FIDOBA-165542 format. One record per residue: x, y, z negated of N, C-alpha, C in turn. Coordinates in steps of 0.1 Angstrom, whole numbers, padded with zeros to 4 digits, always signed. Last residue first. Example, Ala and Ser with C-alpha at 12.3 -4.5 7.8 and 13.67 -1.06 7.14 Angstrom:
<rs>
+0128-0022-0071+0137-0011-0071+0129+0000-0079+0132-0057-0078+0123-0045-0078+0132-0033-0078
</rs>
This chain:
<rs>
-0506-0365-0517-0517-0357-0512-0519-0345-0521-0483-0391-0507-0487-0380-0515-0499-0373-0509-0464-0421-0508-0476-0414-0503-0480-0402-0512-0435-0438-0500-0441-0428-0509-0453-0421-0501-0426-0470-0498-0432-0459-0490-0439-0450-0500-0400-0492-0498-0408-0483-0507-0413-0471-0499-0396-0524-0487-0398-0510-0483-0406-0503-0493-0372-0549-0487-0383-0543-0495-0384-0528-0491-0366-0571-0460-0362-0562-0470-0374-0556-0477-0356-0599-0439-0366-0591-0447-0359-0581-0456-0341-0616-0425-0345-0604-0418-0354-0595-0426-0313-0626-0446-0326-0628-0440-0330-0615-0432-0289-0616-0457-0288-0627-0447-0302-0631-0441-0304-0603-0487-0293-0604-0477-0294-0617-0469-0329-0591-0499-0328-0604-0494-0317-0605-0483-0333-0565-0506-0334-0575-0517-0331-0589-0512-0324-0536-0495-0321-0550-0491-0321-0559-0503-0350-0513-0492-0340-0519-0501-0337-0533-0496-0359-0482-0475-0358-0497-0476-0347-0502-0485-0380-0456-0481-0366-0461-0484-0366-0476-0484-0397-0428-0468-0396-0443-0468-0381-0447-0471-0421-0403-0475-0407-0407-0475-0407-0422-0475-0448-0398-0470-0439-0387-0472-0424-0391-0471-0480-0403-0456-0467-0409-0459-0456-0397-0459-0508-0390-0473-0499-0389-0462-0486-0395-0465-0542-0398-0482-0528-0396-0485-0520-0394-0472-0574-0381-0481-0564-0390-0476-0550-0387-0481-0597-0376-0507-0588-0370-0498-0577-0380-0493-0625-0400-0509-0613-0393-0514-0605-0387-0503-0643-0417-0499-0647-0403-0500-0635-0394-0504-0651-0444-0486-0638-0437-0487-0641-0422-0487-0672-0460-0480-0671-0455-0493-0657-0449-0496-0676-0466-0454-0667-0475-0461-0665-0470-0476-0692-0444-0447-0697-0458-0445-0689-0468-0452-0676-0422-0452-0687-0425-0461-0692-0439-0460-0644-0417-0450-0654-0425-0442-0665-0429-0452-0617-0394-0444-0628-0399-0453-0639-0406-0444-0590-0406-0422-0600-0396-0427-0611-0402-0436-0563-0427-0436-0574-0424-0426-0583-0413-0431-0545-0435-0455-0543-0422-0448-0554-0418-0439-0552-0459-0466-0549-0448-0475-0548-0435-0468-0556-0475-0444-0568-0472-0452-0565-0460-0462-0530-0476-0435-0540-0469-0426-0552-0465-0435-0518-0492-0455-0513-0478-0452-0523-0470-0444-0533-0516-0453-0535-0507-0465-0530-0493-0462-0523-0525-0428-0538-0522-0430-0540-0513-0442-0497-0529-0436-0500-0519-0426-0515-0515-0426-0499-0552-0452-0496-0539-0459-0499-0527-0449-0500-0573-0436-0512-0568-0441-0511-0555-0448-0470-0564-0419-0481-0574-0420-0494-0567-0426-0449-0548-0421-0455-0549-0408-0467-0558-0408-0440-0550-0447-0448-0538-0443-0454-0539-0429-0433-0570-0468-0437-0573-0454-0446-0561-0449-0428-0562-0493-0418-0570-0487-0421-0574-0473-0435-0529-0505-0439-0541-0497-0427-0548-0492-0448-0506-0526-0436-0514-0525-0441-0527-0517-0459-0474-0527-0463-0487-0522-0450-0495-0519-0467-0449-0549-0456-0456-0544-0460-0470-0540-0484-0418-0549-0485-0433-0549-0473-0439-0542-0499-0390-0563-0486-0396-0558-0487-0411-0560-0522-0383-0573-0516-0374-0562-0504-0380-0556-0549-0392-0589-0537-0398-0583-0533-0390-0571-0572-0378-0595-0560-0376-0603-0547-0382-0598-0593-0387-0579-0587-0374-0576-0574-0372-0583-0599-0417-0566-0594-0412-0578-0586-0399-0576-0603-0427-0541-0614-0420-0547-0611-0414-0560-0580-0442-0535-0584-0431-0527-0593-0421-0534-0582-0462-0555-0571-0453-0555-0574-0440-0547-0605-0475-0546-0605-0470-0560-0593-0459-0561-0597-0484-0521-0608-0475-0522-0608-0468-0536-0577-0502-0527-0574-0490-0519-0584-0479-0521-0593-0520-0540-0582-0514-0548-0578-0501-0541-0610-0529-0521-0616-0522-0532-0605-0515-0540-0593-0544-0504-0598-0531-0499-0604-0523-0511-0564-0557-0519-0578-0558-0516-0584-0544-0513-0531-0553-0505-0541-0550-0515-0555-0553-0510-0511-0581-0492-0515-0568-0494-0525-0565-0505-0500-0606-0489-0514-0605-0485-0519-0590-0486-0476-0605-0500-0476-0603-0486-0490-0601-0481-0485-0589-0531-0479-0600-0524-0480-0596-0509-0479-0554-0542-0486-0566-0540-0479-0577-0533-0473-0531-0560-0463-0541-0555-0470-0554-0553-0478-0497-0565-0484-0510-0562-0473-0519-0556-0481-0471-0588-0472-0479-0580-0479-0492-0578-0492-0437-0594-0495-0452-0592-0484-0458-0584-0498-0413-0618-0489-0417-0608-0491-0433-0607-0521-0389-0629-0518-0403-0627-0508-0405-0616-0525-0363-0653-0521-0367-0640-0517-0382-0640-0553-0370-0676-0540-0363-0672-0536-0368-0658-0578-0379-0682-0568-0379-0693-0555-0372-0689-0597-0384-0663-0596-0370-0668-0586-0369-0679-0593-0411-0656-0592-0401-0646-0590-0387-0652-0597-0432-0673-0585-0425-0675-0584-0413-0665-0621-0444-0667-0619-0440-0681-0607-0432-0683-0620-0450-0641-0631-0441-0645-0629-0437-0659-0598-0467-0640-0597-0454-0635-0608-0444-0639-0610-0491-0651-0599-0484-0658-0597-0469-0653-0628-0497-0631-0633-0494-0644-0622-0486-0652-0611-0503-0609-0621-0492-0608-0626-0488-0622-0593-0525-0619-0589-0511-0616-0600-0501-0616-0606-0550-0621-0602-0543-0633-0599-0528-0630-0612-0560-0596-0622-0560-0606-0619-0550-0617-0588-0557-0582-0600-0552-0575-0612-0551-0585-0570-0572-0597-0570-0557-0597-0582-0551-0591-0581-0598-0618-0579-0593-0604-0580-0578-0604-0563-0598-0649-0575-0600-0641-0572-0595-0627-0552-0582-0678-0552-0594-0670-0565-0596-0662-0535-0553-0686-0548-0560-0684-0546-0571-0675-0516-0536-0711-0516-0545-0699-0529-0552-0699-0503-0505-0721-0513-0515-0722-0514-0523-0710-0480-0484-0740-0484-0492-0728-0496-0501-0732-0462-0472-0759-0471-0464-0751-0475-0472-0738-0443-0488-0772-0457-0488-0777-0467-0481-0768-0416-0508-0772-0423-0498-0764-0438-0499-0767-0397-0525-0782-0401-0514-0790-0408-0503-0782-0391-0548-0769-0383-0537-0766-0387-0524-0773-0411-0565-0779-0397-0568-0782-0388-0556-0780-0434-0553-0768-0432-0553-0782-0418-0556-0786-0430-0556-0740-0432-0543-0746-0429-0543-0761-0428-0584-0739-0417-0576-0734-0418-0562-0740-0454-0592-0746-0442-0595-0755-0430-0586-0752-0468-0581-0724-0471-0576-0738-0459-0580-0748-0456-0596-0704-0455-0582-0704-0458-0576-0718-0464-0622-0711-0450-0619-0711-0448-0604-0711-0492-0619-0707-0487-0623-0720-0472-0620-0721-0491-0615-0679-0495-0604-0688-0491-0607-0703-0483-0640-0671-0474-0628-0668-0478-0617-0677-0505-0655-0677-0492-0657-0685-0482-0646-0683-0523-0645-0659-0525-0643-0673-0513-0645-0681-0520-0629-0629-0515-0640-0637-0515-0638-0651-0529-0603-0621-0539-0614-0621-0534-0627-0628-0524-0572-0638-0518-0584-0631-0528-0596-0632-0516-0539-0646-0527-0549-0642-0520-0560-0634-0507-0514-0670-0503-0525-0661-0515-0534-0658-0500-0482-0678-0511-0492-0677-0507-0502-0666-0483-0461-0700-0481-0472-0690-0493-0480-0690-0479-0427-0709-0487-0440-0710-0484-0448-0698-0462-0405-0706-0470-0406-0718-0476-0420-0720-0428-0412-0694-0442-0409-0692-0450-0410-0706-0403-0420-0699-0404-0407-0692-0419-0404-0690-0402-0446-0710-0396-0435-0717-0398-0421-0711-0412-0463-0691-0420-0459-0702-0415-0447-0710-0399-0475-0670-0402-0460-0669-0409-0455-0681-0397-0501-0676-0384-0494-0673-0386-0479-0672-0424-0508-0677-0416-0507-0690-0403-0500-0688-0431-0508-0649-0437-0499-0659-0428-0497-0671-0414-0529-0639-0414-0515-0634-0419-0505-0644-0420-0552-0655-0407-0547-0654-0407-0532-0650-0443-0568-0661-0442-0554-0666-0429-0547-0664-0445-0592-0649-0441-0592-0663-0439-0578-0669-0468-0579-0627-0460-0590-0630-0457-0590-0645-0484-0558-0617-0472-0555-0625-0464-0567-0629-0504-0548-0600-0496-0560-0596-0483-0560-0604-0498-0514-0607-0507-0524-0602-0500-0536-0596-0493-0492-0631-0485-0503-0624-0495-0514-0620-0495-0459-0636-0503-0470-0633-0496-0480-0625-0487-0436-0660-0481-0444-0649-0489-0457-0648-0496-0404-0667-0499-0418-0669-0494-0426-0657-0477-0376-0679-0483-0384-0668-0486-0398-0674-0463-0359-0695-0478-0359-0697-0485-0369-0687-0437-0360-0687-0440-0365-0701-0455-0366-0703-0438-0368-0652-0434-0361-0664-0439-0367-0677-0428-0385-0624-0437-0385-0635-0431-0378-0647-0417-0388-0599-0418-0375-0605-0427-0374-0616-0412-0411-0585-0425-0410-0591-0428-0395-0596-0386-0413-0577-0396-0409-0567-0410-0406-0574-0373-0422-0600-0370-0409-0595-0381-0404-0585-0385-0448-0603-0386-0438-0614-0383-0424-0609-0376-0459-0580-0391-0457-0582-0393-0447-0593-0349-0461-0585-0354-0452-0575-0369-0449-0576-0349-0480-0605-0344-0467-0608-0349-0457-0598-0359-0502-0592-0367-0496-0602-0362-0482-0606-0338-0508-0573-0352-0504-0568-0360-0497-0579-0317-0515-0590-0316-0503-0581-0330-0498-0577-0329-0537-0602-0325-0526-0610-0324-0513-0602-0332-0554-0580-0344-0549-0587-0341-0537-0595-0307-0562-0573-0314-0553-0564-0326-0547-0571-0302-0578-0595-0294-0566-0593-0300-0556-0584-0322-0598-0590-0322-0590-0602-0314-0577-0601-0342-0609-0567-0328-0603-0567-0327-0594-0579-0368-0616-0570-0358-0627-0568-0344-0622-0569-0388-0601-0595-0381-0599-0583-0369-0609-0582-0413-0623-0607-0401-0615-0611-0393-0613-0598-0444-0635-0619-0436-0629-0608-0425-0621-0614-0446-0667-0636-0447-0652-0636-0439-0646-0625-0447-0694-0640-0453-0689-0628-0454-0673-0628-0431-0698-0665-0429-0706-0652-0435-0699-0640-0422-0665-0678-0429-0678-0679-0427-0685-0665-0397-0645-0692-0403-0650-0680-0409-0664-0682-0391-0614-0709-0394-0629-0710-0401-0633-0697-0365-0591-0708-0378-0595-0703-0379-0610-0704-0350-0562-0723-0350-0577-0722-0364-0581-0718-0333-0534-0708-0345-0540-0715-0344-0555-0713-0312-0524-0693-0311-0523-0708-0323-0529-0715-0320-0530-0667-0319-0516-0671-0319-0515-0686-0329-0562-0677-0330-0552-0665-0329-0538-0671-0323-0595-0685-0321-0581-0689-0321-0573-0676-0344-0624-0692-0335-0616-0683-0334-0602-0688-0350-0657-0703-0350-0642-0706-0340-0636-0696-0376-0682-0703-0362-0678-0701-0362-0663-0702-0397-0702-0725-0394-0691-0716-0379-0689-0714-0398-0724-0741-0410-0722-0732-0407-0710-0723-0368-0745-0743-0376-0733-0746-0387-0730-0737-0368-0781-0742-0362-0768-0743-0371-0757-0747-0389-0802-0723-0377-0800-0730-0373-0785-0731-0414-0802-0712-0409-0815-0716-0396-0813-0725-0443-0784-0710-0429-0783-0714-0424-0796-0719-0464-0782-0683-0461-0790-0696-0446-0789-0699-0486-0760-0671-0472-0764-0671-0469-0770-0684-0520-0769-0662-0510-0764-0671-0496-0769-0669-0537-0760-0635-0531-0772-0640-0519-0768-0649-0551-0736-0635-0556-0747-0628-0550-0760-0632-0535-0719-0651-0549-0721-0655-0555-0733-0647-0511-0720-0637-0511-0726-0651-0526-0728-0655-0518-0728-0602-0515-0719-0613-0516-0726-0627-0504-0745-0575-0513-0746-0587-0509-0736-0598-0503-0753-0542-0498-0744-0552-0509-0744-0563-0513-0777-0531-0500-0772-0527-0495-0763-0537-0528-0799-0556-0528-0789-0546-0514-0784-0543-0526-0815-0578-0532-0821-0566-0533-0811-0555-0501-0818-0603-0508-0809-0593-0513-0817-0582-0487-0815-0633-0495-0825-0625-0504-0817-0616-0455-0803-0640-0469-0799-0636-0476-0810-0628-0431-0797-0664-0437-0808-0655-0451-0803-0653-0399-0781-0672-0414-0782-0671-0419-0792-0661-0374-0774-0692-0378-0784-0682-0393-0785-0683-0350-0749-0700-0364-0753-0700-0366-0763-0689-0323-0749-0698-0329-0742-0709-0343-0746-0711-0301-0774-0687-0314-0767-0686-0318-0761-0699-0276-0784-0678-0277-0776-0690-0290-0768-0690-0267-0799-0657-0275-0787-0654-0277-0778-0666-0256-0822-0668-0247-0812-0663-0254-0799-0659-0277-0839-0674-0272-0830-0685-0263-0819-0680-0283-0856-0654-0289-0843-0653-0284-0833-0664-0273-0881-0662-0265-0873-0653-0270-0859-0652-0289-0881-0695-0284-0888-0683-0275-0878-0675-0300-0866-0715-0290-0875-0719-0284-0883-0707-0316-0847-0702-0311-0844-0716-0300-0853-0720-0325-0855-0678-0319-0842-0678-0313-0838-0692-0334-0881-0684-0324-0879-0673-0317-0866-0675-0353-0877-0703-0341-0884-0706-0330-0882-0696-0373-0865-0687-0367-0857-0698-0353-0864-0702-0379-0886-0670-0374-0873-0665-0367-0865-0676-0389-0904-0688-0377-0908-0680-0371-0895-0674-0412-0891-0697-0401-0894-0707-0388-0898-0699-0427-0889-0674-0422-0876-0681-0411-0879-0691-0432-0915-0670-0424-0908-0660-0419-0895-0666-0447-0922-0693-0434-0929-0690-0426-0921-0680-0470-0906-0690-0461-0904-0701-0447-0910-0699-0481-0919-0667-0476-0905-0666-0466-0902-0678-0488-0943-0679-0478-0943-0668-0472-0929-0666-0507-0934-0697-0495-0941-0702-0484-0941-0691-0527-0922-0681-0519-0914-0690-0507-0921-0695-0525-0936-0647-0531-0934-0661-0522-0926-0669-0525-0926-0613-0518-0930-0625-0525-0927-0638-0535-0919-0589-0544-0926-0598-0537-0932-0610-0520-0888-0585-0528-0898-0578-0537-0905-0588-0504-0868-0596-0507-0880-0604-0513-0891-0596-0477-0853-0582-0490-0856-0579-0494-0869-0586-0457-0828-0597-0459-0842-0595-0474-0845-0592-0430-0805-0598-0444-0807-0595-0446-0822-0591-0409-0792-0622-0411-0803-0613-0426-0805-0611-0388-0766-0629-0403-0769-0629-0405-0780-0618-0363-0754-0649-0366-0763-0638-0381-0767-0640-0343-0727-0658-0356-0733-0659-0359-0742-0647-0316-0714-0675-0320-0722-0663-0333-0729-0666-0296-0686-0685-0307-0695-0687-0311-0702-0674-0277-0666-0684-0272-0679-0684-0283-0690-0686-0285-0640-0680-0282-0644-0694-0277-0658-0695-0294-0638-0655-0280-0634-0657-0276-0637-0671-0313-0668-0648-0312-0654-0652-0297-0651-0654-0333-0690-0627-0321-0687-0635-0321-0672-0638-0354-0716-0617-0353-0702-0620-0341-0700-0629-0366-0738-0593-0355-0735-0603-0354-0720-0604-0389-0762-0586-0387-0748-0586-0376-0746-0597-0397-0789-0564-0388-0784-0576-0387-0769-0575-0425-0809-0553-0416-0797-0553-0408-0796-0566-0429-0843-0559-0431-0832-0550-0421-0821-0553-0437-0877-0563-0427-0867-0565-0428-0856-0554-0459-0894-0552-0460-0886-0565-0450-0875-0565-0482-0912-0530-0469-0907-0535-0471-0897-0546-0507-0907-0504-0502-0912-0517-0489-0906-0521-0518-0896-0482-0510-0908-0480-0504-0913-0493-0529-0872-0488-0538-0883-0485-0531-0896-0483-0507-0855-0491-0515-0858-0503-0523-0871-0500-0475-0863-0479-0489-0859-0475-0498-0864-0486-0455-0868-0497-0452-0859-0485-0465-0854-0480-0445-0876-0526-0458-0872-0521-0455-0862-0509-0423-0905-0529-0425-0890-0528-0439-0887-0523-0430-0933-0550-0428-0927-0538-0429-0912-0539-0413-0948-0578-0424-0941-0573-0421-0934-0560-0390-0958-0588-0398-0967-0580-0410-0960-0573-0361-0936-0586-0375-0939-0592-0382-0949-0582-0338-0929-0574-0338-0941-0583-0351-0944-0589-0346-0906-0562-0341-0917-0553-0340-0930-0561-0352-0889-0583-0363-0895-0575-0359-0906-0566-0325-0883-0592-0335-0890-0601-0346-0896-0592-0312-0871-0571-0306-0883-0576-0317-0891-0585-0329-0849-0568-0329-0859-0557-0323-0872-0562-0322-0836-0592-0336-0840-0590-0336-0851-0579-0295-0830-0586-0298-0839-0597-0313-0845-0595-0298-0812-0565-0290-0824-0563-0294-0835-0573-0311-0791-0578-0318-0798-0567-0311-0812-0564-0292-0783-0596-0304-0789-0601-0311-0797-0590-0273-0774-0577-0269-0785-0587-0282-0791-0592-0286-0753-0565-0282-0764-0557-0279-0776-0566-0287-0735-0587-0300-0740-0581-0297-0753-0573-0260-0730-0592-0268-0737-0602-0281-0742-0596-0251-0716-0569-0247-0730-0571-0255-0737-0581-0279-0697-0553-0267-0699-0562-0264-0713-0565-0286-0689-0519-0290-0698-0531-0278-0700-0540-0277-0677-0497-0285-0669-0506-0289-0676-0519-0263-0696-0482-0255-0685-0489-0264-0677-0498-0265-0730-0481-0272-0718-0480-0266-0707-0488-0254-0756-0484-0246-0746-0476-0253-0732-0476-0272-0771-0497-0259-0769-0503-0251-0758-0497-0298-0779-0492-0295-0765-0492-0281-0761-0497-0308-0805-0470-0302-0801-0483-0297-0787-0481-0338-0805-0452-0323-0804-0451-0318-0799-0465-0364-0822-0438-0360-0816-0451-0344-0816-0452-0382-0816-0409-0371-0823-0415-0366-0815-0428-0411-0817-0390-0405-0813-0402-0393-0822-0406-0427-0819-0368-0412-0821-0366-0405-0817-0378-0454-0813-0363-0450-0826-0368-0435-0830-0366-0463-0789-0356-0456-0796-0345-0451-0810-0350-0475-0783-0380-0483-0784-0368-0476-0792-0357-0454-0782-0398-0463-0793-0399-0472-0794-0387-0421-0774-0384-0435-0771-0388-0444-0783-0389-0386-0769-0392-0397-0774-0384-0411-0770-0390-0370-0775-0421-0368-0771-0408-0379-0777-0400-0373-0769-0457-0378-0774-0444-0372-0767-0432-0348-0778-0481-0357-0768-0475-0361-0773-0461-0347-0805-0505-0341-0794-0497-0351-0784-0492-0343-0838-0511-0347-0825-0517-0340-0814-0510-0356-0868-0499-0346-0857-0497-0351-0844-0503-0369-0893-0496-0366-0887-0509-0354-0877-0508-0370-0904-0471-0381-0896-0475-0379-0889-0489-0344-0905-0449-0347-0908-0463-0358-0899-0467-0336-0897-0423-0348-0905-0425-0352-0908-0439-0315-0881-0421-0312-0895-0420-0324-0904-0422-0326-0856-0425-0322-0859-0411-0318-0874-0410-0353-0865-0448-0341-0858-0444-0337-0862-0430-0387-0861-0457-0377-0869-0449-0365-0860-0445-0391-0843-0488-0396-0848-0475-0385-0856-0469-0397-0818-0511-0393-0832-0509-0399-0837-0497-0384-0785-0515-0394-0794-0511-0388-0808-0511-0377-0759-0538-0372-0770-0530-0383-0780-0527-0373-0725-0544-0383-0736-0544-0378-0747-0534-0357-0704-0567-0356-0712-0554-0367-0723-0555-0347-0674-0581-0357-0684-0580-0357-0690-0567-0327-0656-0579-0329-0661-0593-0341-0671-0593-0303-0651-0553-0317-0655-0557-0318-0661-0571-0277-0646-0546-0285-0636-0553-0298-0641-0559-0257-0658-0531-0262-0664-0543-0270-0655-0552-0242-0627-0519-0244-0642-0518-0249-0647-0532-0245-0600-0526-0248-0604-0512-0250-0619-0511-0255-0576-0549-0250-0590-0547-0254-0595-0534-0266-0551-0545-0254-0552-0553-0247-0566-0552-0278-0544-0512-0279-0553-0524-0266-0553-0532-0282-0510-0500-0276-0524-0500-0278-0531-0513-0308-0493-0486-0300-0494-0498-0295-0508-0499-0309-0481-0454-0312-0492-0462-0303-0493-0474-0314-0445-0451-0307-0458-0448-0311-0469-0458-0349-0432-0449-0335-0432-0454-0328-0445-0451-0370-0416-0428-0366-0429-0432-0351-0428-0437-0398-0393-0429-0383-0395-0429-0380-0410-0435-0427-0405-0412-0421-0398-0423-0406-0400-0422-0435-0417-0389-0445-0410-0397-0440-0402-0408-0414-0412-0360-0417-0418-0373-0428-0410-0380-0404-0401-0337-0417-0409-0336-0421-0415-0349-0382-0385-0340-0380-0399-0338-0392-0408-0336-0399-0363-0363-0388-0366-0354-0385-0381-0353-0434-0374-0365-0422-0367-0370-0411-0370-0361-0468-0376-0362-0456-0378-0355-0445-0368-0361-0494-0373-0372-0484-0379-0381-0470-0381-0375-0523-0360-0371-0510-0356-0366-0499-0361-0375-0549-0382-0366-0540-0376-0376-0527-0373-0370-0566-0396-0350-0567-0382-0350-0558-0375-0360-0562-0422-0349-0573-0418-0358-0574-0403-0358-0540-0424-0334-0552-0429-0328-0564-0425-0336-0521-0416-0353-0524-0407-0342-0537-0411-0335-0519-0439-0368-0526-0427-0374-0529-0417-0363-0506-0456-0351-0519-0459-0355-0527-0447-0361-0482-0442-0348-0490-0444-0336-0505-0447-0341-0472-0444-0374-0474-0431-0368-0484-0432-0356-0469-0472-0376-0478-0465-0385-0482-0451-0379-0449-0476-0357-0462-0482-0355-0472-0475-0363-0428-0462-0369-0433-0457-0356-0447-0463-0353-0424-0477-0392-0429-0463-0393-0434-0458-0380-0415-0501-0379-0427-0501-0388-0433-0487-0389-0392-0493-0367-0403-0497-0359-0416-0497-0367-0377-0489-0390-0380-0477-0381-0391-0480-0372-0374-0515-0399-0382-0506-0407-0386-0493-0399-0357-0524-0379-0370-0530-0380-0379-0521-0388-0334-0508-0383-0341-0507-0370-0355-0513-0371-0326-0517-0408-0330-0503-0406-0338-0502-0394-0319-0543-0402-0330-0541-0410-0335-0527-0409-0296-0539-0386-0307-0546-0381-0320-0543-0389-0280-0526-0406-0284-0519-0394-0296-0526-0387-0275-0547-0424-0283-0535-0428-0288-0527-0416-0260-0564-0407-0273-0568-0413-0282-0556-0417-0237-0548-0405-0246-0550-0393-0260-0556-0397-0227-0550-0431-0231-0537-0425-0240-0538-0413-0221-0578-0432-0232-0572-0440-0237-0559-0435-0217-0595-0401-0211-0588-0412-0222-0580-0419-0238-0624-0393-0234-0610-0391-0227-0604-0403-0246-0649-0400-0234-0648-0392-0229-0634-0391-0271-0646-0412-0260-0651-0420-0247-0649-0413-0296-0639-0403-0285-0629-0401-0272-0634-0408-0315-0660-0409-0310-0658-0395-0299-0648-0393-0321-0679-0431-0312-0668-0432-0306-0664-0419-0338-0699-0421-0341-0692-0434-0333-0679-0435-0329-0707-0395-0343-0706-0398-0346-0697-0410-0301-0708-0397-0307-0700-0387-0322-0697-0390-0299-0728-0418-0294-0714-0420-0300-0704-0410-0310-0750-0404-0316-0745-0416-0312-0730-0418-0291-0752-0383-0305-0750-0380-0312-0744-0392-0268-0758-0398-0269-0745-0391-0283-0742-0387-0274-0783-0408-0271-0772-0418-0273-0758-0411-0276-0798-0385-0288-0796-0393-0286-0784-0403-0256-0781-0360-0258-0791-0370-0271-0788-0377-0257-0775-0325-0261-0770-0339-0263-0782-0348-0252-0786-0301-0241-0781-0308-0244-0775-0321-0284-0780-0287-0271-0786-0285-0260-0779-0293-0311-0783-0308-0303-0773-0301-0289-0779-0300-0342-0796-0312-0329-0800-0310-0322-0789-0302-0362-0777-0336-0360-0784-0323-0345-0786-0321-0370-0763-0359-0362-0776-0360-0360-0783-0347-0381-0739-0357-0390-0750-0357-0383-0764-0358-0359-0723-0356-0368-0722-0368-0377-0734-0369-0349-0729-0331-0341-0733-0343-0350-0733-0355-0369-0717-0315-0367-0732-0315-0359-0737-0327-0364-0691-0321-0377-0697-0324-0376-0712-0325-0339-0688-0309-0340-0686-0323-0353-0693-0328-0346-0692-0282-0337-0701-0288-0338-0701-0304-0361-0669-0279-0368-0682-0277-0360-0693-0284-0342-0650-0281-0352-0650-0291-0360-0663-0291-0328-0656-0258-0322-0659-0270-0332-0659-0282-0346-0647-0239-0342-0661-0239-0336-0665-0252-0347-0620-0244-0359-0628-0246-0356-0642-0246-0317-0611-0262-0325-0611-0250-0337-0620-0253-0309-0592-0290-0312-0605-0285-0320-0603-0272-0298-0571-0305-0299-0569-0290-0302-0583-0283-0295-0578-0331-0307-0570-0328-0309-0569-0313-0281-0611-0333-0281-0597-0333-0294-0591-0329-0280-0639-0331-0287-0633-0343-0287-0618-0343-0267-0647-0309-0280-0652-0311-0288-0645-0321-0241-0639-0312-0250-0630-0305-0264-0634-0306-0225-0657-0324-0234-0649-0333-0243-0640-0326-0216-0688-0314-0218-0675-0309-0229-0667-0317-0202-0704-0343-0210-0704-0331-0212-0690-0326-0176-0723-0360-0183-0711-0357-0191-0713-0344-0178-0753-0379-0173-0746-0367-0182-0734-0364-0180-0749-0415-0184-0754-0403-0179-0747-0391-0173-0736-0438-0163-0746-0433-0167-0752-0419-0195-0722-0446-0183-0715-0441-0172-0723-0435-0212-0741-0457-0214-0736-0443-0202-0729-0437-0195-0767-0474-0201-0754-0473-0202-0749-0459-0204-0801-0471-0194-0790-0469-0202-0777-0469-0225-0815-0498-0220-0814-0484-0212-0802-0482-0214-0828-0530-0221-0818-0521-0216-0818-0507-0213-0862-0539-0206-0850-0537-0215-0841-0528-0236-0876-0562-0230-0876-0548-0224-0863-0546-0236-0893-0593-0236-0881-0586-0230-0883-0572-0257-0919-0599-0243-0916-0596-0244-0903-0588-0279-0941-0613-0275-0927-0614-0260-0925-0610-0301-0961-0609-0288-0960-0601-0283-0946-0601-0314-0975-0639-0315-0965-0628-0301-0964-0622-0310-0991-0660-0312-0998-0648-0313-0988-0636-0309-0974-0681-0296-0980-0677-0298-0987-0664-0336-0967-0685-0326-0957-0679-0314-0964-0674-0345-0989-0697-0350-0986-0684-0341-0976-0677-0333-0987-0721-0329-0999-0712-0334-0996-0698-0345-0964-0732-0330-0964-0729-0326-0976-0720-0372-0974-0734-0368-0963-0725-0353-0963-0721-0377-1009-0734-0374-0997-0741-0369-0986-0731-0405-1025-0718-0390-1023-0718-0387-1009-0725
</rs>
């Protein structure tokens, strides 16, 4: 059957979006305040797991799970986050005291804590959203949305994200179209790998330049190349000539993946339509973004964050700026004009390609970028640059924190006197890194370098309506 004929047989009709959350009946917002009682915390935990809460719609349960502060006025959200960061610094002070380090400052903190820097954009700020495919509240297994519930409890429900305040309308539109497509496809969704099925996640990336990238993950199971080619052709046709044209995609990618998360090296992203990259502007510079490259999800917030990092670095014209976990090079390149050299390290190879392109496109020549695991690349780099001049380092790792060998290399490099640690989860594995940076020298662990001391902490609200924020912690020695 010709492709166009096959398309005509598909049941493509746009469905109207569900009502916005703001139109839903109000609920007692005390559930979400910092002064929650133990019983109310238990109720919040139930909401996150998708348990039945009397009077809560599925939309509210999802909002409570993903954006639990959504009912609070924004200034109150900032206060909740300030208190959580204050507890992080109190914990760090206590942990350092246990090691014999006098770290107690006023308020029991390990260093001064500034107020939370607000996000320039409060609603629809995300430039990247990941949507799952699973059973919806109505039982339809081809529902595209976000999870409520847990796999362990086997109570997962996939709820459409039309009402979510942190997700922009464009992302919701692409998710709606993807759902429209897979509901008309004869192929099943892949909910559990061992049970078969094909249609999986959707990732949507957008930029302030008006670009939209969609990445669709597909489990090939036992489909042959001809059958795969047909599905890719149908998908492309839908988004270029069918109802999906309303999304005006800049890039449409397809990834055949047999794992939950797959890098480009493990399973290449296949460009079905449009441009291979989308572009963003930050602090007057233009940045190229690949499908799996890291980029801060709040672009406006990132600009404020990077400006502050530049101010805190105190990096002069003779300094070398070391950007560890550099992604597409945004932090380093934004500071290139004030230092003698930028050195970036990133494990995602495509992101390093983007960083090099970004440097060349923006006419920045005093930089070099290295692809590989930082724990393997950094020690060798430091040995060659240690005597070249003062080093200022910034680390921006994932929630898993830094590998111990990275911390050790930084500690043992005498030229690094100033370190900026950016963490989206400082109460997690990052806390281990903080202690490793500040603990007394330990020959048994090959920590010979002078310890760092926390000097200043500044939280940035990169994730309005959620409980998370980005903490910049300045260490000096």
